[in-house]
N, CA, C and O atoms as a GROMACS GRO file, in nm:
protein
  464
    1MET      N    1   0.093  -0.121  -0.009
    1MET     CA    2  -0.004  -0.002  -0.002
    1MET      C    3   0.092   0.123  -0.005
    1MET      O    4   0.209   0.117   0.035
    2GLY      N    5   0.036   0.232  -0.055
    2GLY     CA    6   0.114   0.352  -0.071
    2GLY      C    7   0.121   0.436   0.063
    2GLY      O    8   0.067   0.391   0.165
    3ASP      N    9   0.173   0.531   0.064
    3ASP     CA   10   0.187   0.614   0.201
    3ASP      C   11   0.045   0.674   0.227
    3ASP      O   12  -0.033   0.702   0.136
    4TYR      N   13   0.022   0.689   0.351
    4TYR     CA   14  -0.112   0.736   0.387
    4TYR      C   15  -0.081   0.882   0.440
    4TYR      O   16  -0.001   0.905   0.531
    5LYS      N   17  -0.152   0.975   0.374
    5LYS     CA   18  -0.145   1.117   0.413
    5LYS      C   19  -0.245   1.165   0.501
    5LYS      O   20  -0.366   1.154   0.480
    6THR      N   21  -0.193   1.220   0.602
    6THR     CA   22  -0.303   1.295   0.684
    6THR      C   23  -0.315   1.412   0.669
    6THR      O   24  -0.221   1.473   0.617
    7ARG      N   25  -0.425   1.475   0.707
    7ARG     CA   26  -0.462   1.636   0.686
    7ARG      C   27  -0.393   1.703   0.807
    7ARG      O   28  -0.415   1.662   0.921
    8LYS      N   29  -0.314   1.801   0.784
    8LYS     CA   30  -0.268   1.890   0.876
    8LYS      C   31  -0.369   1.962   0.958
    8LYS      O   32  -0.465   2.005   0.895
    9PRO      N   33  -0.365   1.985   1.095
    9PRO     CA   34  -0.470   2.043   1.159
    9PRO      C   35  -0.452   2.191   1.121
    9PRO      O   36  -0.341   2.236   1.094
   10LYS      N   37  -0.564   2.265   1.118
   10LYS     CA   38  -0.575   2.413   1.086
   10LYS      C   39  -0.532   2.483   1.226
   10LYS      O   40  -0.591   2.448   1.328
   11LEU      N   41  -0.441   2.573   1.232
   11LEU     CA   42  -0.412   2.658   1.344
   11LEU      C   43  -0.513   2.762   1.341
   11LEU      O   44  -0.541   2.819   1.236
   12ILE      N   45  -0.573   2.790   1.456
   12ILE     CA   46  -0.640   2.916   1.478
   12ILE      C   47  -0.578   3.021   1.544
   12ILE      O   48  -0.514   3.002   1.647
   13ASP      N   49  -0.591   3.132   1.492
   13ASP     CA   50  -0.518   3.253   1.538
   13ASP      C   51  -0.595   3.311   1.653
   13ASP      O   52  -0.700   3.370   1.625
   14LEU      N   53  -0.559   3.303   1.775
   14LEU     CA   54  -0.637   3.356   1.891
   14LEU      C   55  -0.642   3.494   1.911
   14LEU      O   56  -0.726   3.542   1.988
   15ASP      N   57  -0.546   3.574   1.838
   15ASP     CA   58  -0.537   3.701   1.834
   15ASP      C   59  -0.650   3.796   1.771
   15ASP      O   60  -0.694   3.902   1.816
   16THR      N   61  -0.686   3.729   1.655
   16THR     CA   62  -0.781   3.786   1.563
   16THR      C   63  -0.891   3.683   1.564
   16THR      O   64  -0.875   3.596   1.478
   17PRO      N   65  -0.999   3.670   1.637
   17PRO     CA   66  -1.108   3.587   1.624
   17PRO      C   67  -1.186   3.615   1.504
   17PRO      O   68  -1.200   3.731   1.466
   18LYS      N   69  -1.239   3.509   1.437
   18LYS     CA   70  -1.314   3.508   1.303
   18LYS      C   71  -1.443   3.497   1.335
   18LYS      O   72  -1.478   3.407   1.411
   19ALA      N   73  -1.531   3.583   1.285
   19ALA     CA   74  -1.690   3.573   1.314
   19ALA      C   75  -1.746   3.456   1.229
   19ALA      O   76  -1.716   3.453   1.110
   20GLU      N   77  -1.810   3.380   1.269
   20GLU     CA   78  -1.868   3.265   1.203
   20GLU      C   79  -1.998   3.310   1.141
   20GLU      O   80  -2.071   3.375   1.215
   21THR      N   81  -2.044   3.286   1.006
   21THR     CA   82  -2.170   3.288   0.976
   21THR      C   83  -2.273   3.185   1.003
   21THR      O   84  -2.237   3.077   1.050
   22ALA      N   85  -2.379   3.204   0.983
   22ALA     CA   86  -2.482   3.091   1.018
   22ALA      C   87  -2.454   2.971   0.922
   22ALA      O   88  -2.470   2.855   0.960
   23SER      N   89  -2.415   3.000   0.810
   23SER     CA   90  -2.413   2.874   0.707
   23SER      C   91  -2.285   2.820   0.747
   23SER      O   92  -2.276   2.697   0.743
   24GLU      N   93  -2.181   2.888   0.787
   24GLU     CA   94  -2.053   2.806   0.838
   24GLU      C   95  -2.082   2.720   0.950
   24GLU      O   96  -2.037   2.606   0.961
   25ALA      N   97  -2.169   2.784   1.044
   25ALA     CA   98  -2.206   2.679   1.177
   25ALA      C   99  -2.281   2.578   1.144
   25ALA      O  100  -2.283   2.475   1.211
   26ALA      N  101  -2.351   2.597   1.038
   26ALA     CA  102  -2.440   2.463   0.984
   26ALA      C  103  -2.367   2.367   0.932
   26ALA      O  104  -2.403   2.250   0.940
   27THR      N  105  -2.242   2.407   0.866
   27THR     CA  106  -2.188   2.294   0.784
   27THR      C  107  -2.066   2.231   0.872
   27THR      O  108  -1.987   2.153   0.820
   28GLU      N  109  -2.057   2.269   1.002
   28GLU     CA  110  -1.942   2.226   1.093
   28GLU      C  111  -1.985   2.086   1.134
   28GLU      O  112  -2.099   2.050   1.161
   29PRO      N  113  -1.877   2.013   1.135
   29PRO     CA  114  -1.928   1.876   1.205
   29PRO      C  115  -2.001   1.880   1.366
   29PRO      O  116  -1.948   1.955   1.449
   30THR      N  117  -2.084   1.824   1.392
   30THR     CA  118  -2.164   1.841   1.494
   30THR      C  119  -2.128   1.729   1.603
   30THR      O  120  -2.205   1.714   1.698
   31GLU      N  121  -2.016   1.653   1.592
   31GLU     CA  122  -1.984   1.549   1.685
   31GLU      C  123  -1.942   1.605   1.823
   31GLU      O  124  -1.975   1.543   1.925
   32SER      N  125  -1.875   1.710   1.830
   32SER     CA  126  -1.854   1.760   1.962
   32SER      C  127  -1.926   1.884   2.003
   32SER      O  128  -1.893   1.948   2.103
   33ARG      N  129  -2.019   1.916   1.927
   33ARG     CA  130  -2.114   2.023   1.963
   33ARG      C  131  -2.250   1.992   1.997
   33ARG      O  132  -2.307   1.940   1.901
   34SER      N  133  -2.320   2.006   2.096
   34SER     CA  134  -2.439   1.980   2.115
   34SER      C  135  -2.539   2.064   2.030
   34SER      O  136  -2.507   2.171   1.980
   35VAL      N  137  -2.668   2.005   2.016
   35VAL     CA  138  -2.766   2.073   1.936
   35VAL      C  139  -2.798   2.210   1.960
   35VAL      O  140  -2.814   2.296   1.873
   36GLN      N  141  -2.808   2.230   2.125
   36GLN     CA  142  -2.824   2.352   2.191
   36GLN      C  143  -2.731   2.451   2.142
   36GLN      O  144  -2.769   2.563   2.107
   37GLU      N  145  -2.599   2.410   2.139
   37GLU     CA  146  -2.516   2.502   2.104
   37GLU      C  147  -2.524   2.551   1.971
   37GLU      O  148  -2.506   2.672   1.954
   38ILE      N  149  -2.550   2.473   1.868
   38ILE     CA  150  -2.567   2.500   1.727
   38ILE      C  151  -2.671   2.607   1.708
   38ILE      O  152  -2.655   2.714   1.650
   39ILE      N  153  -2.792   2.557   1.773
   39ILE     CA  154  -2.919   2.648   1.775
   39ILE      C  155  -2.887   2.781   1.826
   39ILE      O  156  -2.925   2.884   1.770
   40SER      N  157  -2.822   2.778   1.926
   40SER     CA  158  -2.790   2.923   1.991
   40SER      C  159  -2.695   2.999   1.906
   40SER      O  160  -2.698   3.122   1.907
   41GLN      N  161  -2.616   2.935   1.836
   41GLN     CA  162  -2.513   3.000   1.730
   41GLN      C  163  -2.614   3.067   1.620
   41GLN      O  164  -2.614   3.185   1.586
   42LEU      N  165  -2.705   2.954   1.569
   42LEU     CA  166  -2.787   3.017   1.457
   42LEU      C  167  -2.875   3.127   1.478
   42LEU      O  168  -2.911   3.202   1.389
   43VAL      N  169  -2.916   3.137   1.620
   43VAL     CA  170  -3.002   3.236   1.661
   43VAL      C  171  -2.941   3.358   1.684
   43VAL      O  172  -3.006   3.463   1.683
   44GLN      N  173  -2.808   3.353   1.707
   44GLN     CA  174  -2.737   3.486   1.734
   44GLN      C  175  -2.763   3.587   1.628
   44GLN      O  176  -2.758   3.556   1.509
   45ASP      N  177  -2.793   3.720   1.671
   45ASP     CA  178  -2.815   3.833   1.576
   45ASP      C  179  -2.938   3.818   1.495
   45ASP      O  180  -2.949   3.873   1.386
   46ARG      N  181  -3.031   3.741   1.549
   46ARG     CA  182  -3.180   3.714   1.474
   46ARG      C  183  -3.284   3.789   1.561
   46ARG      O  184  -3.280   3.782   1.684
   47PRO      N  185  -3.370   3.857   1.498
   47PRO     CA  186  -3.483   3.927   1.566
   47PRO      C  187  -3.559   3.823   1.651
   47PRO      O  188  -3.593   3.855   1.765
   48SER      N  189  -3.588   3.701   1.603
   48SER     CA  190  -3.678   3.599   1.663
   48SER      C  191  -3.602   3.455   1.675
   48SER      O  192  -3.552   3.401   1.576
   49GLU      N  193  -3.599   3.407   1.786
   49GLU     CA  194  -3.551   3.270   1.802
   49GLU      C  195  -3.604   3.178   1.741
   49GLU      O  196  -3.540   3.080   1.701
   50TYR      N  197  -3.757   3.198   1.719
   50TYR     CA  198  -3.822   3.085   1.662
   50TYR      C  199  -3.809   3.090   1.497
   50TYR      O  200  -3.819   2.990   1.428
   51GLU      N  201  -3.785   3.220   1.446
   51GLU     CA  202  -3.767   3.233   1.310
   51GLU      C  203  -3.629   3.178   1.256
   51GLU      O  204  -3.606   3.136   1.143
   52ALA      N  205  -3.540   3.189   1.364
   52ALA     CA  206  -3.407   3.130   1.329
   52ALA      C  207  -3.412   2.983   1.347
   52ALA      O  208  -3.336   2.914   1.278
   53PHE      N  209  -3.486   2.930   1.424
   53PHE     CA  210  -3.494   2.790   1.443
   53PHE      C  211  -3.563   2.727   1.324
   53PHE      O  212  -3.515   2.623   1.281
   54VAL      N  213  -3.676   2.780   1.264
   54VAL     CA  214  -3.753   2.740   1.160
   54VAL      C  215  -3.645   2.748   1.036
   54VAL      O  216  -3.633   2.653   0.959
   55ASN      N  217  -3.566   2.871   1.024
   55ASN     CA  218  -3.498   2.891   0.905
   55ASN      C  219  -3.383   2.779   0.900
   55ASN      O  220  -3.354   2.721   0.795
   56ALA      N  221  -3.320   2.754   1.023
   56ALA     CA  222  -3.224   2.648   1.012
   56ALA      C  223  -3.278   2.512   0.989
   56ALA      O  224  -3.205   2.428   0.937
   57LEU      N  225  -3.417   2.476   1.028
   57LEU     CA  226  -3.470   2.359   0.983
   57LEU      C  227  -3.486   2.358   0.844
   57LEU      O  228  -3.435   2.264   0.783
   58ARG      N  229  -3.553   2.451   0.778
   58ARG     CA  230  -3.575   2.470   0.642
   58ARG      C  231  -3.441   2.452   0.563
   58ARG      O  232  -3.441   2.385   0.460
   59LYS      N  233  -3.332   2.509   0.609
   59LYS     CA  234  -3.211   2.478   0.522
   59LYS      C  235  -3.141   2.372   0.567
   59LYS      O  236  -3.033   2.357   0.510
   60ALA      N  237  -3.171   2.286   0.657
   60ALA     CA  238  -3.092   2.184   0.703
   60ALA      C  239  -3.081   2.062   0.579
   60ALA      O  240  -3.164   2.054   0.488
   61LYS      N  241  -2.979   1.981   0.593
   61LYS     CA  242  -2.957   1.878   0.494
   61LYS      C  243  -3.077   1.784   0.501
   61LYS      O  244  -3.127   1.766   0.612
   62ARG      N  245  -3.133   1.717   0.388
   62ARG     CA  246  -3.250   1.638   0.404
   62ARG      C  247  -3.203   1.497   0.375
   62ARG      O  248  -3.100   1.472   0.312
   63ASP      N  249  -3.289   1.405   0.426
   63ASP     CA  250  -3.259   1.246   0.389
   63ASP      C  251  -3.397   1.182   0.374
   63ASP      O  252  -3.504   1.237   0.397
   64ASN      N  253  -3.377   1.062   0.332
   64ASN     CA  254  -3.507   0.992   0.327
   64ASN      C  255  -3.530   0.907   0.449
   64ASN      O  256  -3.434   0.867   0.515
   65VAL      N  257  -3.655   0.877   0.479
   65VAL     CA  258  -3.699   0.790   0.590
   65VAL      C  259  -3.773   0.700   0.555
   65VAL      O  260  -3.880   0.724   0.499
   66SER      N  261  -3.730   0.574   0.582
   66SER     CA  262  -3.806   0.451   0.558
   66SER      C  263  -3.851   0.348   0.651
   66SER      O  264  -3.776   0.314   0.743
   67TYR      N  265  -3.970   0.295   0.635
   67TYR     CA  266  -3.996   0.204   0.762
   67TYR      C  267  -3.973   0.051   0.708
   67TYR      O  268  -4.071  -0.018   0.682
   68SER      N  269  -3.860   0.009   0.692
   68SER     CA  270  -3.836  -0.121   0.660
   68SER      C  271  -3.861  -0.219   0.762
   68SER      O  272  -3.844  -0.182   0.878
   69GLN      N  273  -3.897  -0.337   0.742
   69GLN     CA  274  -3.910  -0.427   0.842
   69GLN      C  275  -4.030  -0.401   0.942
   69GLN      O  276  -4.033  -0.456   1.052
   70VAL      N  277  -4.125  -0.319   0.902
   70VAL     CA  278  -4.256  -0.294   0.986
   70VAL      C  279  -4.352  -0.378   0.904
   70VAL      O  280  -4.362  -0.388   0.782
   71PRO      N  281  -4.424  -0.438   1.005
   71PRO     CA  282  -4.538  -0.541   0.955
   71PRO      C  283  -4.647  -0.474   0.867
   71PRO      O  284  -4.690  -0.364   0.900
   72ILE      N  285  -4.688  -0.530   0.769
   72ILE     CA  286  -4.793  -0.458   0.678
   72ILE      C  287  -4.924  -0.429   0.761
   72ILE      O  288  -4.983  -0.323   0.738
   73PRO      N  289  -4.968  -0.505   0.845
   73PRO     CA  290  -5.085  -0.436   0.910
   73PRO      C  291  -5.076  -0.300   0.984
   73PRO      O  292  -5.166  -0.216   0.991
   74ILE      N  293  -4.951  -0.294   1.040
   74ILE     CA  294  -4.914  -0.157   1.084
   74ILE      C  295  -4.913  -0.035   0.983
   74ILE      O  296  -4.964   0.075   1.005
   75ILE      N  297  -4.853  -0.068   0.880
   75ILE     CA  298  -4.842   0.023   0.770
   75ILE      C  299  -4.994   0.041   0.726
   75ILE      O  300  -5.028   0.153   0.687
   76GLU      N  301  -5.069  -0.041   0.728
   76GLU     CA  302  -5.199  -0.021   0.651
   76GLU      C  303  -5.267   0.068   0.765
   76GLU      O  304  -5.316   0.175   0.728
   77MET      N  305  -5.276   0.034   0.902
   77MET     CA  306  -5.334   0.117   0.997
   77MET      C  307  -5.280   0.260   0.989
   77MET      O  308  -5.358   0.355   1.002
   78MET      N  309  -5.150   0.279   0.969
   78MET     CA  310  -5.099   0.424   0.957
   78MET      C  311  -5.160   0.478   0.828
   78MET      O  312  -5.208   0.590   0.839
   79GLU      N  313  -5.168   0.422   0.713
   79GLU     CA  314  -5.216   0.476   0.595
   79GLU      C  315  -5.377   0.516   0.620
   79GLU      O  316  -5.427   0.625   0.592
   80ALA      N  317  -5.435   0.421   0.669
   80ALA     CA  318  -5.592   0.463   0.711
   80ALA      C  319  -5.600   0.575   0.782
   80ALA      O  320  -5.677   0.664   0.745
   81ARG      N  321  -5.527   0.587   0.888
   81ARG     CA  322  -5.538   0.696   0.999
   81ARG      C  323  -5.482   0.816   0.905
   81ARG      O  324  -5.556   0.915   0.906
   82ARG      N  325  -5.392   0.825   0.843
   82ARG     CA  326  -5.334   0.936   0.762
   82ARG      C  327  -5.443   0.994   0.668
   82ARG      O  328  -5.472   1.114   0.664
   83ILE      N  329  -5.502   0.895   0.590
   83ILE     CA  330  -5.612   0.930   0.506
   83ILE      C  331  -5.739   0.979   0.592
   83ILE      O  332  -5.808   1.070   0.546
   84GLU      N  333  -5.767   0.933   0.694
   84GLU     CA  334  -5.874   0.981   0.778
   84GLU      C  335  -5.837   1.120   0.828
   84GLU      O  336  -5.934   1.196   0.834
   85LEU      N  337  -5.723   1.171   0.865
   85LEU     CA  338  -5.677   1.288   0.906
   85LEU      C  339  -5.669   1.402   0.791
   85LEU      O  340  -5.675   1.523   0.812
   86GLY      N  341  -5.654   1.336   0.657
   86GLY     CA  342  -5.626   1.402   0.534
   86GLY      C  343  -5.500   1.474   0.533
   86GLY      O  344  -5.496   1.592   0.498
   87LEU      N  345  -5.395   1.408   0.573
   87LEU     CA  346  -5.272   1.449   0.558
   87LEU      C  347  -5.195   1.368   0.457
   87LEU      O  348  -5.232   1.259   0.414
   88GLN      N  349  -5.077   1.435   0.419
   88GLN     CA  350  -4.983   1.368   0.329
   88GLN      C  351  -4.886   1.276   0.430
   88GLN      O  352  -4.888   1.294   0.552
   89LYS      N  353  -4.798   1.172   0.366
   89LYS     CA  354  -4.737   1.110   0.455
   89LYS      C  355  -4.634   1.185   0.535
   89LYS      O  356  -4.624   1.158   0.655
   90LYS      N  357  -4.551   1.281   0.477
   90LYS     CA  358  -4.467   1.383   0.548
   90LYS      C  359  -4.536   1.446   0.655
   90LYS      O  360  -4.483   1.458   0.766
   91GLU      N  361  -4.670   1.496   0.625
   91GLU     CA  362  -4.744   1.577   0.710
   91GLU      C  363  -4.790   1.487   0.853
   91GLU      O  364  -4.801   1.535   0.966
   92TYR      N  365  -4.809   1.367   0.819
   92TYR     CA  366  -4.866   1.282   0.917
   92TYR      C  367  -4.746   1.236   1.003
   92TYR      O  368  -4.763   1.218   1.124
   93PHE      N  369  -4.624   1.216   0.945
   93PHE     CA  370  -4.493   1.186   1.025
   93PHE      C  371  -4.485   1.307   1.119
   93PHE      O  372  -4.476   1.286   1.240
   94TYR      N  373  -4.486   1.423   1.077
   94TYR     CA  374  -4.459   1.546   1.164
   94TYR      C  375  -4.588   1.574   1.272
   94TYR      O  376  -4.578   1.638   1.377
   95HIS      N  377  -4.697   1.516   1.227
   95HIS     CA  378  -4.803   1.525   1.324
   95HIS      C  379  -4.777   1.411   1.432
   95HIS      O  380  -4.811   1.436   1.547
   96LEU      N  381  -4.722   1.294   1.406
   96LEU     CA  382  -4.698   1.207   1.515
   96LEU      C  383  -4.584   1.252   1.606
   96LEU      O  384  -4.586   1.228   1.726
   97LEU      N  385  -4.473   1.326   1.537
   97LEU     CA  386  -4.376   1.382   1.639
   97LEU      C  387  -4.417   1.492   1.718
   97LEU      O  388  -4.379   1.506   1.834
   98ARG      N  389  -4.502   1.581   1.653
   98ARG     CA  390  -4.573   1.674   1.752
   98ARG      C  391  -4.644   1.622   1.868
   98ARG      O  392  -4.630   1.671   1.980
   99ASN      N  393  -4.727   1.515   1.840
   99ASN     CA  394  -4.801   1.451   1.943
   99ASN      C  395  -4.706   1.378   2.049
   99ASN      O  396  -4.756   1.340   2.155
  100ASP      N  397  -4.584   1.359   2.026
  100ASP     CA  398  -4.500   1.299   2.109
  100ASP      C  399  -4.418   1.423   2.191
  100ASP      O  400  -4.327   1.392   2.268
  101GLY      N  401  -4.449   1.544   2.173
  101GLY     CA  402  -4.395   1.649   2.254
  101GLY      C  403  -4.273   1.730   2.171
  101GLY      O  404  -4.218   1.825   2.226
  102LEU      N  405  -4.236   1.692   2.050
  102LEU     CA  406  -4.132   1.764   1.991
  102LEU      C  407  -4.188   1.902   1.936
  102LEU      O  408  -4.301   1.905   1.888
  103LYS      N  409  -4.120   2.006   1.943
  103LYS     CA  410  -4.166   2.124   1.877
  103LYS      C  411  -4.126   2.137   1.730
  103LYS      O  412  -4.017   2.184   1.698
  104ILE      N  413  -4.214   2.096   1.642
  104ILE     CA  414  -4.174   2.091   1.508
  104ILE      C  415  -4.272   2.185   1.465
  104ILE      O  416  -4.387   2.172   1.507
  105PRO      N  417  -4.229   2.314   1.355
  105PRO     CA  418  -4.294   2.393   1.312
  105PRO      C  419  -4.399   2.335   1.209
  105PRO      O  420  -4.395   2.215   1.184
  106THR      N  421  -4.495   2.420   1.148
  106THR     CA  422  -4.591   2.363   1.067
  106THR      C  423  -4.532   2.320   0.926
  106THR      O  424  -4.424   2.366   0.889
  107SER      N  425  -4.601   2.236   0.851
  107SER     CA  426  -4.543   2.189   0.727
  107SER      C  427  -4.513   2.309   0.634
  107SER      O  428  -4.406   2.327   0.576
  108LYS      N  429  -4.616   2.385   0.630
  108LYS     CA  430  -4.604   2.516   0.553
  108LYS      C  431  -4.465   2.595   0.560
  108LYS      O  432  -4.398   2.629   0.463
  109GLU      N  433  -4.432   2.620   0.708
  109GLU     CA  434  -4.322   2.673   0.747
  109GLU      C  435  -4.187   2.592   0.714
  109GLU      O  436  -4.083   2.656   0.702
  110LEU      N  437  -4.187   2.470   0.701
  110LEU     CA  438  -4.078   2.388   0.679
  110LEU      C  439  -4.069   2.368   0.519
  110LEU      O  440  -3.961   2.331   0.475
  111ASP      N  441  -4.169   2.389   0.434
  111ASP     CA  442  -4.158   2.362   0.316
  111ASP      C  443  -4.035   2.410   0.236
  111ASP      O  444  -4.012   2.530   0.216
  112ALA      N  445  -3.955   2.303   0.189
  112ALA     CA  446  -3.826   2.330   0.119
  112ALA      C  447  -3.826   2.444   0.006
  112ALA      O  448  -3.726   2.505  -0.032
  113ARG      N  449  -3.948   2.460  -0.039
  113ARG     CA  450  -3.947   2.566  -0.144
  113ARG      C  451  -3.932   2.718  -0.091
  113ARG      O  452  -3.907   2.813  -0.165
  114ASN      N  453  -3.952   2.725   0.048
  114ASN     CA  454  -3.927   2.853   0.109
  114ASN      C  455  -3.780   2.872   0.156
  114ASN      O  456  -3.748   2.972   0.222
  115ARG      N  457  -3.695   2.781   0.122
  115ARG     CA  458  -3.557   2.810   0.148
  115ARG      C  459  -3.514   2.935   0.086
  115ARG      O  460  -3.550   2.964  -0.028
  116GLY      N  461  -3.432   3.016   0.165
  116GLY     CA  462  -3.389   3.142   0.093
  116GLY      C  463  -3.233   3.162   0.114
  116GLY      O  464  -3.176   3.259   0.063
   0.00000   0.00000   0.00000
């Protein structure tokens, strides 16, 4: 095997602190930072904490959610309930999460087409 190159660590100049923007804070690895720290940094210099939170969720990276290995009768019950409530699949998923106590904004607020 060939030589293995390691990336040199970046040195931070402590004399001249660099102001981070919200986009830089959102792209940094979150392994060592808690969600609260990331949200508080995104909220900084915003008129409304709620608006900053919704904006951060709206611009967040997206991923697919699947329910593999779920018994068919449970999926059918979920589909029947979703249709009974008149919701789309994603809206019903958000509905379930809100009923569990998570503070998730409305589907209209989270709509990816509103990203700016």
